[in-house]
C-alpha positions as CSV (number, residue, x, y, z in Angstrom):
1,M,107.2,115.2,125.2
2,S,106.5,114.6,121.5
3,N,103.9,112.2,120.3
4,K,105.4,109.2,118.4
5,L,102.0,108.1,117.0
6,K,102.3,110.2,113.9
7,A,102.2,109.0,110.3
8,G,105.8,108.5,109.2
9,S,107.2,108.3,112.7
10,M,110.2,105.9,112.8
11,E,109.3,105.0,116.4
12,M,105.8,103.9,115.4
13,E,107.0,101.9,112.5
14,A,109.7,100.2,114.6
15,A,107.0,99.4,117.3
16,F,104.7,98.1,114.6
17,I,107.4,95.8,113.1
18,D,108.4,94.5,116.5
19,W,104.8,93.9,117.5
20,L,104.0,92.0,114.2
21,R,106.9,89.7,114.8
22,T,106.1,88.9,118.4
23,Q,102.3,88.6,117.8
24,G,102.4,86.6,114.5
25,Y,100.4,88.8,112.2
26,N,100.7,89.5,108.5
27,P,101.4,93.2,108.2
28,A,98.1,94.2,106.6
29,D,96.1,92.0,109.0
30,G,98.0,93.4,112.0
31,I,97.1,97.1,111.8
32,D,93.8,97.0,113.7
33,P,95.1,94.5,116.4
34,F,98.2,96.7,116.8
35,F,96.1,99.8,117.5
36,R,93.8,97.8,119.8
37,A,96.4,95.8,121.8
38,S,99.9,97.3,121.7
39,D,101.5,98.9,124.6
40,F,103.1,101.5,122.3
41,V,99.8,102.8,121.0
42,R,98.3,102.7,124.5
43,S,101.1,104.8,125.9
44,Q,101.1,107.3,123.1
45,M,97.3,107.8,123.3
46,L,97.7,108.9,126.9
47,M,99.8,111.9,125.6
48,I,97.3,113.0,123.0
49,H,94.4,115.5,123.6
50,D,91.0,113.7,123.3
51,S,90.0,115.9,120.3
52,E,93.1,114.8,118.4
53,K,93.1,111.0,119.2
54,E,90.9,109.8,116.4
55,P,92.3,111.9,113.5
56,L,95.9,111.1,114.5
57,A,95.1,107.4,114.9
58,E,93.4,107.3,111.5
59,E,96.3,109.1,109.8
60,A,98.7,106.6,111.4
61,R,96.6,103.7,110.3
62,R,96.6,105.0,106.7
63,H,100.3,105.4,106.8
64,L,100.8,101.8,108.0
65,K,98.4,100.6,105.4
66,R,100.5,102.2,102.7
67,R,103.6,100.6,104.1
68,C,101.9,97.2,104.2
69,D,100.9,97.6,100.6
70,D,104.7,97.9,99.7
71,A,105.9,94.4,98.7
72,T,109.4,95.2,100.0
73,F,108.1,96.0,103.4
74,A,105.6,93.1,103.6
75,G,108.2,90.7,102.3
76,Q,110.2,91.0,105.5
77,F,107.6,88.9,107.4
78,P,106.8,85.2,107.3
79,V,103.5,84.0,105.8
80,V,100.9,83.6,108.6
81,Y,98.7,80.5,108.2
82,H,95.4,79.8,109.9
83,C,93.6,76.6,111.1
84,L,91.0,75.6,113.6
85,D,92.1,73.9,116.8
86,D,90.3,71.0,118.6
87,R,87.8,73.6,120.1
88,G,87.1,75.4,116.9
89,R,89.2,78.4,117.6
90,D,91.0,80.2,114.8
91,I,94.7,79.6,115.4
92,R,97.6,81.5,113.6
93,Y,101.0,80.0,113.0
94,T,104.2,80.7,111.1
95,V,106.6,78.1,109.8
96,T,110.4,78.4,109.6
97,L,112.0,75.7,107.4
98,T,115.6,74.5,107.5
99,L,116.6,72.5,104.5
100,S,119.5,70.1,104.2
101,D,120.7,67.2,102.0
102,E,118.9,64.8,104.3
103,G,115.5,66.6,104.4
104,A,113.9,69.4,106.3
105,A,113.3,70.5,109.8
106,W,110.7,73.0,110.8
107,L,109.7,75.2,113.7
108,A,106.1,76.6,113.9
109,R,105.2,79.5,116.3
110,V,101.6,79.4,117.3
111,W,99.1,82.1,118.5
112,D,95.5,82.2,119.6
113,G,94.3,85.9,119.4
114,D,96.8,87.9,121.5
115,A,98.1,84.8,123.3
116,Y,101.4,83.1,122.2
117,L,100.8,79.4,122.6
118,G,104.3,78.1,121.9
119,E,106.1,76.1,119.3
120,I,105.8,72.9,117.3
121,H,108.9,71.2,116.0
122,G,109.1,68.6,113.3
123,S,111.2,67.1,110.5
124,G,110.7,65.1,107.4
125,S,112.5,63.7,104.3
126,G,111.9,61.9,101.1
127,P,112.3,62.2,97.4
128,H,110.2,64.9,95.8
129,A,108.8,65.9,99.1
130,H,107.2,69.4,99.3
131,Y,108.5,70.3,102.7
132,L,106.3,73.3,103.3
133,D,103.2,71.2,102.7
134,L,104.6,68.4,104.9
135,A,105.4,70.9,107.7
136,R,101.9,72.5,107.5
137,M,100.1,69.1,107.6
138,H,102.2,68.2,110.7
139,V,101.7,71.5,112.4
140,E,97.9,71.6,111.8
141,S,97.5,68.0,113.0
142,Q,99.3,69.0,116.2
143,I,97.2,72.1,116.7
144,Q,94.1,70.0,116.4
145,R,95.3,67.7,119.1
146,A,94.6,69.0,122.6
147,G,97.8,69.9,124.5
148,A,100.2,69.2,121.6
149,V,101.7,72.7,121.4
150,K,104.8,73.2,123.5
151,R,103.9,76.1,125.8
152,L,106.7,78.7,126.3
153,E,106.9,81.8,128.4
154,R,107.8,84.9,126.4
């Protein structure tokens, strides 16, 4: 069985992309958490001889770092924002905006470390409104309220 944790491996890149999207990380910020927490890396490490694990992992990290430095690659992912919740924890979230003639609606996906917390929905309108700022203010105010995030099973 071949090891898929090699620099340039399409399987590794696909696993990294999928993991980034489900875990809510910016590409460059997600490399270390990917190697620490992903099932893909864990399963591939089992197939590598102990003496080769560290060099292969470092080579794979360098490859992903080069990919993340490519604006075309990084541009495929939403911006990940951070704020503190009501308990002082660093919370990550992404915002998807839908614009119409009447205003904007948004959906924020929220994570705490490796845990997906759920979604926050909202909408707003008004002349000269900067909808992303409006969405972020709403999302952060909800994150800072205990129990405001709609918890979903993934």
